[in-house]
N, C-alpha and C positions, 0 to 999 in steps of 0.2 A: 470609373474615375472619381477622384475626390471633387466634391462641389466647392464653390467659393465659400459657402456657409460653413462647411466642415473645416476648411483651411483656416478661416478667420477664427472659428471657435477654438481650435487647437492652439493657434498662436496667442489669442487673447488670454486664455486660461493659463497657459504656460507663463506668459508675461506676468500675470497676476501673482503667481507663486513667487517669482523673483522679486516682485515689489513688496509682497507681504512677509517675506522672510529675509531679514537683514543680511545673513551670512550665506544666502543661497548663491551658488555659482553655477550658471548654466554649463552643461557638459556637452561637447559635440557628439559624443557617442550616444548620450541619452536622447538628444534631438534626432539623431539618425534613427534610433530605435522607434521613437514616436512616429516619425514619418513613414518608416517601413510598415509598421502595424496599420496605420491609417490607410496606406495604399493597398495593403493586402486585403483588408476588410472592404475597401471600396470596390474590389473586383468580385465580390460575392454575387453569385447568380441567384435569382429568385424566379419562381414559377408563377405565372398568372393564374387566376382562379380557374379551376377546372383542368389545368394542364398537369402533366406528369412532372415529377421532381426533375430538376435540371441535371444533366450529366456533369459531374465535378471531377476535375483532373488536378486539383491542387492549386488552382489559380488564386484562391483566397487563403492559402496556408503558408505561414512563415515560420521557419526554424531559425532562431537567433541566439547565438552565444554571446552573453553579456557578462564579462568578467566582473568580479567584485569591485564596487565603487562606481559602476555605471549608473545605478539607480533604476534597476529594471522594473520594480513594482510601480514606481511613479509613472514610468513610461507606459506600461500596459494598462494601468488603471485610467490614466488621463485619455490616451488615444482610444482605448477599448470602450471606455465609458461614453465618450462623445460619439463614436461611431455607432454604438449600440442604440443610443437615443435617436440619432438622425436617421438610422436605417430601420427603426422599429424592431430591434432585436433585444434579447437579454444578454448580459455579459456574465459568463460563468468562469470564475477563477478557481483553478484547482491546484492544490499543493500536495507534496508527498508527506508532509509532516504536520502534526497538530500545532507545533510551535509557529510555523509560518502562517497557518490559518488564523491563529489568535493574533499574530502580529498584523495581518491584513485587516482584520475586523477592529482590533483594538487601537491600532496606531496609523497604518498607512491610508486606509480609506477615510477616516476622520480628518487626517492631514490634508488629503487631496480636496475634500469638500470644503474645509475651512480656508485653506490658503489659495485655492484656485477659483473659488466661487462657483464651481460646477456643482449643480444640485443632483446628487446621486443618493438614492436610498439603497441600503444593502442589508443582507442577513446571512448568517452562518447556517449552512445546511449540514445536517448530521444524519447518520443512518438510524433506522428504527430502533436498533439495539441500544441507543443512548437514551431512549425515552421510556418513561413509565407507562404502563397500561392501567389506567384507573379501574377498569372493569375487573381485571385479574386481581389487582390489589384488594379491592373491596370484597371479591369472592373469598379470598384467602383470609381476610381479617374479620369476616362476619362471625358472630358468636358460635354458630354451628360448626364453622371450620376450626375454631380454636378448641372445640370439644374433642377433636381427634386426639388430643393429648391424653384423654382418659379412655381411649379405645374406640371411639365412634369412627365410622368410615369417612374418609375425606371425600367431599363431594366432587372433586376434580382429580385429574391425573397429573396435575401440574407438579406435585411433589412425587418423585420416584420412591422416596422413602419417607417415613414419618418425620415431620418437621420437629426441630428442637425448640424448646421454650424460648431460648435467646433469639432464634430466627424470627419467631412470631412476635417477640417484643420489638425487634427492629421494624418488622412490617407494620405493626400497630402504630409505632412512632411515625413511620413514613406516611401512613394513611391519615393520621391526625394532622401532621404538618401540611400535607397536600390539601386536605379539606379546608384548612384555615389559611391557605395560600402562603404559608411560610416556606414551602418547597414547591418549585415550579415543574417538577417532574423530569428535569434534565439531570441525568446521572452525574454529570460533571459539576453540578452545583450542590450536590449532597455533601455536606461538610465531612462526615465520618467515612472511613473506608468501609465499603460494602463488598462482601464476598461475591465473586463472579457467579457461583452456583445459586446463591440466593437471589441475586439480581435477575438471573435467567427465569425465575419463577414469575416475575412481575413485569418483565420488559415487553415492549411492543414487538410483535412479529407479524409478518405478512399473512401467514396462513391462519393464525388464531384470531386475527383482527375481524371485528364485526362490521367495520366500516360505517356506512351511514345508518345502519340499524342499531348501532351500539347505544345503549341508554346513557353512556357517559361521553358520547361524541363531542358535546359542547365544551367539555373541560379537558379533552384529550391533548396532552402536551405535543404529541407527534402531529396531530392534525392542525393544531393551532400554529405550530412551526411551519407546516406545509402550506397552510393558507397564507402565511406571511411571505413565503417564497414567491407566491403568485403575484404579489404586488410590488416587489422591489426591482430596482434596475440591475443590481449586481448580486449574484449568488456566489458565496464563497464555499467551496466544497473541498474534498480531498480526492486523490486518485482512486482510492478504493470505492468511494461512493459514485464517482463518475463512471468507473468501469462496471460497477454493479448495475447502474442505470442502462448502460449500453448493452450489457448481456441480457437484459430483460426487454430489449427492443428500443430503448431510448424514449425519453419523455414520460417515464413512469415515476421516477423520483425527482428528477430535475426537469427544467423546461426542454421541450423537444429540440433535437439537434438542428433541424431546419430553421428554427426560430432563435438560434443562439450563436453568439460569438464566444469562443473559448480562449482563455489565456491559461496555458498549462505551464506552471512554474515547476522548477526542479524536475524537468522533463526527462532527465537521464534515468530516472527511476521508473518511468512509465512501462518499458518493455517487460521488465520482470514483475512489476505489479500486475500487469495484464495477464501474464502467464498464470500467476497465482489465482486470479479471478476466474480464468477460464478452465482451470483444473477442477477435478472432482475426487472426493474420497469418502469412504464410510467405514465404520467399524462392523466387524462380523457380529460381535455380541449385541451391539445396538440394533442391528438389523433383526436378530433373533427376538429381542424384546419387542420390537415394533410388530413383527409378524404374529407373535403370541398374544399380544394385547389387542390387536386390531379387531378381531371378531366381536368382542364385547362392545366396542364403539360402533361398529357397523350395525349391530342389532338395535342399538338405541335409535340410530338414524332411520333404519327400516321401519320401525314402529311410528316414528314421528312423521315421516315423509311418504310412507307407503311405497318404499323402494326396495322391496324384498329381493327382487331379481338382481338389481345392481349390487346390493349388499352381498348376495351369494356369490356373484362374480368376483367381487373384491376379496372375499374370504377364500375362494378357490385359488386366486392368484397368490394370496398370502401363503396358503398351504403349499403351493408349488414352489414358491421362493424358499419357504422353510425347508422343504425337501432338498432344494439345490444347495442351500447353505450348510445343511447337515452333510451333504456329499463333499462340499468344500472342506469341511473339518477333516473328513477322512483323508483328503489329499494333503492338506497343509500340516497336520500334526506330525507327519513323517517326512515332510519335504526336507531334503538335506540342506537346501539353500537357507532354510529358516532355523537351522540348528546352530548353536554357538556355545562358546566356552565362557561367556560372560565378559570377554575383553572389550566388547562393543556395547554401546547403549541400545542400538537398534539393529536388527537383522533385516536384510532386504533381498528379495527375490525379484530381480529385474528381468523382464522378458525381452531378450535381445531384439533390437530393431522393432520393438512393439509387436512382434509376431507371437500369436497365441500358441503355447506348447500343444503339440499334436494330440496328446492324450487328454487335453482339457478343452478342446474345440467345442465338443457337443455340450459340455457343462456350461461354458461361457455363453453359448447361444441360448440354452434353456434358461439361464439366469436372466439374460437380457430380455427374452420374450415375456417371462413372468413379471419382471420389474416394470416393463412397459404396460402390461395388462393391469397390474396393480395401480399404477399411476392414473391410467385412464379412468378406472372405476372409482378410485378415491376422489378424483376431481369431480366426477359426476355426482357423487354423494355430497360433496361440499356445495356444489351448485344447487342440488336439491334442497339442502338445508336453507340456503339463502332464499330460494323461491318459497319454501314453506313459511319462513319468517315473514315474508311479505303477505302471504295468503292467510295466515292464522295468527292474528294479533294477540289472541287470548293466551296462546302458548309461548309467548315471546321469551319469557325468562328462562324456561327450560330449554328452548331451542338455542338461545344465546349461550347457555352454559355448555351444551353439547358441542356447539360450533367452536367455541373457544378451546375445548379439550381436543377436538378433532384436528385443529390446526397443527398440533404436534405431529400427527400421523401423516398429514398432507406434506409437511416439510420433509419428514423422513422419506416418504415415498419418492418425492422429487429428487432428493439427494441420492438415493439408491439407483433410481432410473438414470440419473446423469452419469454416474460411474459406469454402469453397464452398457450404456449407449456408446461411450468412448471405448470401453473394453472390447466391444464387439465390432468396432469400426476398423476397417483396413483401408489403406491408401488406394485411390483409384488407379494410379500408375506410379512408375518409379520417380517421376519428377515431384510428386507430392510428398512432403516430409512425413515420416511416421509419427505415431503417437508414442509417448513414453507410458509404459504400463508396468506396474510392480505391486508386490504384496509385501507388507512389512510386519514385523512383530517386535514389540519391546522385549528386551532380554529378560526383564523381570516378570513377564506376563506370558505364560504358556497357554492361556485359555482364550486369547483374543488375537485377531489379526486385522490389519487395515488394508483395504483394497484402494489402489490409487490409479488414476489415469490423467494424462495431461498432454496438450499440444506441446511441441518443442519450440514453437514460434507463435507469437501473438500477432504477427503481421497481417494475416488474412482477416482475423476478427476485427482488428482496429481499422483496417482499410474499409471493410464493408459496413461496420457498425458505426464508425465515427467520421473518418476522413471524407468519405463520399456522400455523407449526409449533412454534415455541419455547414452552417452558413459561412463560417470562417474560423480559423484556428491559428493561435500563436503558441509555439513551443519554445520555452526559454530555460536557460540555466547558465551558471558560470562555466560549466564544462559540458559541452555537447560534441565538440570535435574530438576525434581520436586519431593520433598520428597525422594531424594536420588536415583532416577532412571530416565530413559529416557522414561518410558511407555507413559506418557501423549503426548509428541511430536510424538512418533512413531505411536500411535493410531490416533491422529488428522491428520497426514499427509499421512496415509496409508502405511508407511514404515514397520509397523508391519506385513504386508502381504508379505514382501520380506525377507525371513528368513536369507539370507546371509549378510544383512546389518550389518556393524561394528559400534560399539559405543565406544567412548573413552572420559574419564573425566580426564583432565590434572590437575596437582597440581599447586596451585598459587605460584608465586615467592615471595610473601610477607610473613613476619613473623607476623601473626595476633596477636599472644599471646603477642608479644613485642610491636607492633605498636598500638594496640587498646584495648578499654575496652567496655564491654556491661553492661548496668545498667537497671534493671527493678524495678522501684520504687513500694512501697507497696500501690497501689491504691485500694480503697474499692469499687469503682463504675465501672461496666462493660460498654462498649460501647453499650450494649443492653438497657441501661438506658441513652439515649442521653443527657438529661438535666443534670443529676448528673455527667456524664462523662465529659461534657464540664466544669462544675464547678471544677472538679479535675484538668483538663488541665490548666485552668486559675490559679489555686492555685499553680501548680507545675512549670510552665514555669519560673516565676521570680526566683525560687530556682535553676533552672538548667542553666540559661543564665547569664553570667557575663557582666555587663554593663560597665566594665572598660577595659577588655582585647580586643586587636585589632585582633580578630579572627572571622571567619565566622561560623554562625550557620544555619543549614537547618532544618526547621520544616515542616514535610510532613503530609498533611491531605488527607482524602478520600472524604470529603464533603466540597463543597464551602461554604455552609451555616455555618457549624461549624468553618471553617477557618475565615470567616468574623466576626462571633460573638466573637471568641477568640481575633482577632486583635482589635476589638472595646473595649474589656475589658482589654487589656494589660496595665500594670502599666505605668505611665507617664515617668518614667526613661528609659524605653525601647523603647518607641514610636519613638524617633528621629532616631533610627537605623533600623526601620522596613521597609521591602520591601515586598509587597504582589503581588503575581502572578495575572495578569489580570488587574491591575491598570495602567500598561504601557507595552510596548513591552518587550519580553524576553531579547532582545539585550540591551535595555536601562537599564533594571533592573540589569543585570549582570555588565554593565559598572559602575553603581552607587555602586554596591556591592564591586567591586575591588577598586574603588576610595576611598571609606570609609576606607578600610583596609590600603590602601596606605597612607591615612591621619592619621593613628594611631587610628582609631575608630573601635568599633565593627560593625558588620553588621548581620542582622537577615533576612533570606528569609523565607516567608511563601509560600509553594507551594503545588500543587496537583499532581495527578498521573504522568503527563508528566514531572514533575521535578524529579521524582523518577527514571528516566531512561535517560541515554544519557547526563546528566549534569556533566561536568568535572570541578571540583573545587579542584585542588591539593593544597597541603601544607596548609598555614594558611587560604586559601579561604574557607575551610570547615573542621573545627576541631570537630564539634559536629553535629550529625544527630539525630534529635528527631522524632520518628515515633509515631504519635498520635493514630493511630488505625491500626489494621491488615488490609491489603488491599483487603478485600473481595469485589467482585462485584457480587451482587445478580442478577439472571437472570431476567432482566427487559425489554429486547427487544424481538420481536416475534421469532427470530431464537433461542435464548437461552431458551425461554419458551417452544417452541416446542421440543427442544432437551431434556430438563429436563423431560417433560412428557413422552417422548419415553423411557428414561432411567428408570423412575419409573415403566412404564408398563412392562418392562423387569425384574422387581424385583430389580433394582439397586438403588443407593442413589446418586442423582446428586450432593449433597453438598460434599460428600466425593470423588466422582469420578472426579468432574470438579472444583467446587468452591474452595475447599481447595488446590488441586495441583496448580491451577492458582494463588491463593493468595500466595502460598509458593514461586513461581517464582518471583512475584512482590516484596515480602518482601526481598528476596536476592538481587534483583536489587536496592531497596531503601537503604539497608545496604551498598551496593557497592559504594554508593556516598562518603563514608568516606575515604577509603584507595585507592588512585589512583597511587601512586608511592612507591618505596621502602623507601623513606624518610618521608612519611606522618605518622601522628599520630592522635589520637583523640578518641572520645567516641560515641557509639550509645546508645540512650535511647529509650525504648519502653514503651509508656503510655497506654498499653492495657493488663489488667491482665489475659485475656484469654490465653495468651501465656504460662502461668504457670498453670492455673486452668483447662484448657481443654486438652484432650488427643491430639487432632489435633494441638493444640498450641505447645505442647511439641515436636511433630513431626517436626513442622516448625522450632522450636528453634534449634533442632538437626542439621538442614541443614545450619545454619548460620556459618560464619567463626569462628574459635576457638579463639575468643577474650578472654581476661582475664575478668572473671565475678566479678563484684563488687556489694556491697550492699547486 
């Protein structure tokens, strides 16, 4: 239960905001969210010293849908910050996008601290890949490394090919600026654009890192940032970093789950982000390179650490894997599923229901066994290097260089082993969902293949790795319900297995009936008839868009092909005002949009799915949202196809269980582009007659804001 101290602290700090902000208007939905978060976190279970972790069933987990205008970030920062301090926890805020991360650190948290008087320290958490490794940089920019330009052998394997002079010039400049503290080692603060492949040579990675034995540990940007995370009240992360931490057991990158309260914003992205994190893939060619280069590395370690037996075992496993991958080439180069005429960008051989083809069963098992053996012995060699570094101080520089190089091979061995562990896995029974397994080949590359494996649901991993371990969690977004309930999100995340999880749908502060209209024109053609539907869209747009009013119109498509065709056929009087997504950067497009309105001209944006979410165009910047087609995404990737077949085999209907609910969320998000503030106004037009003629369309229509219906 909430203590009187906590109740008073929340009330006093919220009142301070209203007193320190002249135009601040307390919102009932915001107050309701603050109370719900505080109550959820107050139910957190803790274990006494020496006791096992408490059993958690969702009693401290809250799922809250907060429409635009509620002020969600203020609610969870204030309530979460106070509860974390009083309960001795850390507050971890996670978002799906870099933009929201930057907003939280640059605007929202400073605002809460300044206006509420709540003393909160905070820091932005980033993955290792955003930080420079000084040791690698100095290795590559030493004079003997630069001499590789005249034919001397490079002292590391960090460059797969001979570096170009311009690359070394960039690295030298970076080293000089870092040494003089003009560059802090965070990639996002490097002013010039740096090529991904070049950054990969000097970035911090888990396996190549020398940790406490690194001679540059004191100036390492990653460890300096990590040390700061240990001292702050609030850690701002993103979903990818949060999920990476969970996949490694939790408490590796971020504070441990048992000691943390989580506020997961933009939570509707979490299920698919989690699937991406828990999936695995590797390239056939990359695996060959790793197996062929490995013996030279293990020989160095054997000499340094006196681990000849372990090195031999690693080499034997690599040779066995090499043999397996050569056999894979024999099967794949003639596989009819991977032959194409060039009409597709990528060819995919999906193993139906995740079942291993009978003629490949032995090869899959052999590859799996060899990959596991390789990983075991590579990790043993890595540990031996670390032990030798502690025992033989005089050889430290040579050991450090070998350890840094060997990190690449440890990472590759882990990646390969992860893929084949999933490839060789079969469900224990019919109730357990299958894994999606497939092999792909780019149409322009006949000499390489990609091996892929992935769960079709992230529910089990999230439930065991996060929900049952975290001290408390709030999941929030403007759109979490689908077709009027939270079932889709609860099922996709595994929260449906925690019966005490609380859900809350807050009311919008906007008066939709007064601020907006909904118009569904009488179209005769359905999007199921693409050519006829496009004709109707081309016919209707000139009637719907005023070429004289200085207002913004957002036209949302689900197909790039249809968007381009409609743009091509738009009447000449509208063409000067048209901005099409993809023809320039999003930033530049929006700059032109706002400039046109400022100059007293109309502006029309043609956009796809990514413009249907997160685009903030208040007031005259968006007065009309035209939705060309209901945002269905048919199962066209291997994970979705495997999931759909599994649902069908269980007697379900994937279209009604997944496709329609997901489309409903996307439709609400698209409609949400219209009213962004209490002073906005405008119209939503839907050019898809299925929203009136189909039963599922009427269900989706019922979930939209209560705009005034016209026409």
